[in-house]
N, C-alpha and C positions, 0 to 999 in steps of 0.2 A: 515860340516856347511859352508854355502856360505859366502863370504866376507861381504856381506850386513848384515847378521845376526850377524857376529862377530863384525862388527863396531857398530851395534846397541846396543850391550851389554854395551858399554862404554858411552852411551848417558844418561844424567841425567833423561830425560823424560822416558826412558825405565825402569829405576829403580823405579821411582815414580809409573808408571803404574803397574808393577809387585807387588809392595808393596800394592797398593790399591786393586788389584784383590785378593790378598792373605788375606788381613786384613778385607775387607768388609763383607764377609760371617760370620766371627767370631764376629765382632762387631754387626752385625744385630741379630745374635743369642743371644748375651748377652743382648742387648736392649729389645728383645722380651721376654726373660725370666724375666727380671726385670719388664717389663710392665705387664706381665701375673700375676706375684706374687703380684704386687700392686693392680691389679683389684680384685684378690681373697680376699686379706686382707680387701678391702673396700666393699665387697659384702653385699647387704642388699635386703630384699624382694621387694623393689620398683624398684631396678635396675636389678635384676637377676631373671630368671624364673627357678625354680627347679621342674622337672617333678614329678608328683605324681604317685602312682602305677596304678591308673585307667586311666591315661592320654593317654596311647597307644590306648585303645578302643575308647576314645573320639576323638583322632586324626584320627583314621581310619574311624570314622563316619563323621568327618568334611572334611577329604580329602581322599575319598575312592580310588581315582585314582591319582597316582603320576608318572610323566613322567621321563624317563632316556634318556639323549642324549649322544651318544658316537661319538665324531668326530674322523675320522680315515683317515689317508693317508699312504698307503702302509703298512698296518698292517695285512697282510695275516696270519702271523704265530701266532698272539696273539688274534685276534679279536673274535674268537669263544669262547675262555676262558672268555673274558670279557662279552660276551653275555650270556653265561651260568651262570656266577656269577650274572648278573643283573636280569635274569629271576628267580633266586633262592631266591631273596630278599623276606622276609616275609611281605606281604602286600595284601590287598584285590585285587588290580589290579595294575600291573606295565605296563605302556605304554612306550615301548622301541623303540627309533628311532636311527638308525645308519646314521650319516652324512658322506658319502664317499666323501672326498675332493680331487677329481681328481686322485684317485689311479691308478697307472700303473702296479700293480702286481695283485694277485688273491684275493684281499680284497672283492670285490663284489661277487665273486664266493663262498667265505667262508661264506658270509652273506646270500646268496640266499636260502639255505635250510630252514633257520628260517623264511624268508619272505614267502616262499611257504607254510609253516606250519601255517602261520597267527600269528606268535609270535613276529615278528619284522617288523617295517616299515623302508624302505631304502630310503634315500635321496641321489640321485646320482648327484654330481656336476661334470660337464665336465672339468672345469678348477680348478686347485689348487689355492685357494685364502687364505689359512692359517686357523689355528684352530679357531680363534675368528669369522671369517666370516662364517665358517661352522656351528658353534654353533648358531650364530644369524639367519642363514637361516633356521635352524631346529626349533627354538623356536616357530614360528607361527603354526607349525604343532602339537605342544603339546596339549594333550587333558585334561590337568590338570592345576590347579592354581599354583602348586608347581612342580619344576623339579630338577633333579640331573644331573650334568655334570660329566661324568666318562671318564677317559682316556682309550684309547684302550688297554693299557697294564695293566689296573687296575683289581683288584679282590675285589669287595665289599663284606663286611661281610653280612651275611643274615639278621642280626638284625639292619642294618644301619638305616633304616627308623624308627624303633622303638625307636632309640635314638634321631634322628634328628627332625622328624616331630612334636612330641609333643611340642617342643620348640616354635612353632609358635602359640600355643594356648593362653598362658598367657601373652605374651609380644607383643602388637600391633606394637611396634617400630622395631621389628625384621624383617629384610628384607632378611637375608641370614644366613645359618648355615654351618659351615665347618666340615668335618670329620677329622679323625686322621690318616693321611697317614703313613703307615709302609712300609719301603723299604725292599723288600725281597731279592734282588740280591746284597747284600753288598759283592761283590767279589773283589773289589779293593779300593784304597784310595779315589777315586772320589765318588763312590757310598756310601762309609762309611761316608764321609763328608756330602753327601746329606741326609743320614739318620739322622745325628745330626741336620742338618738344619730343616728338616721336624718336628722332635720331639720338637725342641725349638720354632719354629715359629707357627705351627698350631697343635701342639701335645697336647694342653690343653683340646681338646674336648674329650668326652667319646665315640664318635662314630667312629668305626675303618673302614678305607678303605685301604686295603692292595694294594700296587701298585708296579709296576716295575720301574726301574730307570736306567739311563745311556744308 
C-alpha cells in the first residue's frame, strides 16, 4: 500500500466515508422493507389494483404491442441472451429495440442477425453518452404506448408482461410498474449483497425479471 493510502486510513473523514458506504445499503434495505410492509397493511381497493383472471386478455386487447428497449455498451457476450429472452415474452407482439451506445466490441455484430431477420431494430449511437441518454434516444422509436427497459445482461421471464401490463388497466394513476429482479450470479459477497438489496427494495412485485449483476 502506498504511503498516501496508509496516511488516509488515519483520517477521520476516511472512517466516516467507509462507515457511510457500508451502512447506507443496509439502512435503505430496512427502510424499504418497512415501507413495503406498511403499504401492504394499508391496502384497500381504492388505492391498489389486484389483477383479475381475465385481465391478461383485456390487457392484450388494450395494449397489443409493447416495446422493449435494451441499452447496450460493449455487451457482446450477453446481448444475444437478452434478445432471445425478450423475444420469448408471451404477448401478441413485442417491439424490440437495441440501443447500441457507442460500443467498441462486437455488440452490433451480435445484434445484426436479429435485425436482418426482422425481429429487432438497432439504434446505433456513434458516441457513448451513457445508459439514460441511450434509453431516451430509443423511446421516440417505440411503436407502443407502454415500454419495458431491460438491461443487456437481463433475462426476462416469459410471463413478465402478463404480470405487469394488467396493472395499467384499473389504476389510471399508475405511470410505471417494476419487475422483481433476481440476481443469478451470486458468486461473491458483493453480488450477494446486491441480491439482498434487489429483494428488499423492488422485490415486492410478483413479476420476475432475472438479471445478472456485478
